[in-house]
C-alpha positions in Angstrom: 85.4 91.7 82.0 87.3 90.3 79.0 88.3 91.7 75.7 87.8 89.2 73.0 90.4 89.0 70.2 89.9 86.2 67.7 89.7 83.0 69.7 91.8 84.2 72.7 90.4 86.2 75.6 92.6 88.3 78.0 91.5 89.9 81.3 90.8 93.6 80.8 93.0 96.1 82.6 91.2 97.3 85.7 88.9 94.3 85.8 86.5 94.3 88.7 86.5 90.6 89.1 85.9 89.8 92.8 84.3 93.1 93.7 80.8 92.2 92.7 81.3 88.5 93.6 80.3 87.8 97.2 82.3 84.6 97.3 85.5 86.6 96.9 85.4 88.0 100.5 87.5 86.4 103.2 84.5 86.6 105.5 80.8 86.6 104.8 80.5 89.8 106.9 82.9 92.1 105.0 82.4 95.0 102.7 84.7 95.0 99.6 85.5 98.4 98.1 87.8 99.6 95.3 90.8 101.9 95.5 92.2 103.6 92.4 95.7 102.6 91.6 96.5 106.1 90.1 95.0 108.6 92.6 94.2 106.5 95.6 90.5 107.4 95.8 88.3 104.9 97.6 84.9 104.0 96.1 82.1 101.5 96.3 81.0 99.4 93.3 82.3 101.6 90.4 83.8 100.7 87.1 85.9 103.9 86.7 87.4 106.2 89.3 85.1 109.3 89.8 88.2 111.6 90.2 90.6 110.6 87.5 88.5 108.2 85.4 91.1 105.5 85.8 90.2 101.9 85.2 92.9 100.3 87.4 91.0 99.6 90.6 92.3 97.4 93.4 89.8 95.5 95.6 90.3 95.9 99.3 88.4 94.8 102.4 86.9 97.4 104.7 87.5 97.3 108.5 83.8 98.0 108.9 83.9 101.2 111.0 82.2 104.3 109.8 80.2 107.5 110.6 76.6 108.2 109.7 76.6 111.0 107.2 72.8 111.2 106.7 69.8 109.2 107.9 66.1 109.3 107.0 63.0 107.3 108.1 61.1 105.5 105.4 57.5 104.4 105.9 56.9 103.1 102.3 56.8 99.4 101.2 57.4 98.1 104.7 55.0 97.1 107.5 57.0 99.2 110.0 59.2 102.3 109.8 62.8 101.7 109.0 65.8 104.0 108.5 68.0 104.4 105.4 71.4 105.8 106.1 74.5 107.0 104.2 77.5 105.8 106.1 81.0 107.2 105.4 83.4 104.4 106.1 86.8 105.0 107.7 88.5 104.2 104.3 86.8 107.2 102.7 84.0 105.7 100.6 80.2 106.1 101.3 77.7 103.2 101.3 74.0 103.1 101.7 72.7 100.8 104.4 70.5 100.4 107.5 71.5 101.2 111.1 69.9 99.0 113.8 68.0 100.8 116.5 65.0 103.1 116.7 64.7 104.9 113.4 64.4 108.3 115.1 67.4 107.6 117.3 69.9 107.6 114.4 71.6 110.9 113.7 74.4 112.4 111.6 77.7 111.9 113.3 76.9 108.7 115.1 79.7 106.1 114.9 78.7 102.7 113.6 80.3 99.4 112.8 79.3 96.7 110.3 77.0 94.1 111.7 76.3 92.1 108.5 77.4 92.8 104.9 74.2 91.8 103.3 70.7 92.0 104.8 68.8 88.9 103.6 65.6 90.9 102.7 66.9 94.1 101.2 70.5 93.1 100.2 72.1 96.1 101.8 74.7 96.4 104.6 73.4 96.5 108.2 75.3 98.6 110.8 75.0 99.0 114.6 75.8 101.9 116.8 79.2 101.6 118.6 78.4 104.2 121.3 75.1 104.7 123.1 73.8 108.1 122.0 74.4 110.8 124.6 71.6 113.0 123.4 68.1 113.1 124.9 65.3 111.3 123.1 63.1 113.9 121.6 
């Protein structure tokens, strides 16, 4: 983002340059998120902090570990059933993605790690279970 003043342009405070640019990541398989410089809130792809409305956001790289907060099975627009999950990352932000495995075998509380940052078909992060589920298949 740039504010234009006459013929000179200056970077805007809190510019999100590098957050939405996939080439900015150190690795192809990394999730970049933002952290507010004022209150420290972690968020995913925002222009303003949802807590303090601050615009000074630092870009950070996630470690890729998280916990499934919610998972649902989707049968629409796809030849086979797939799951769509909300994953709460260890850094404190929530991201929507897909967890590999049988769609009915993914439950809230399962620990996951990032497999790939961008699915080539849907463009969303793909996660895999870190532990084998200890519950019975029902």
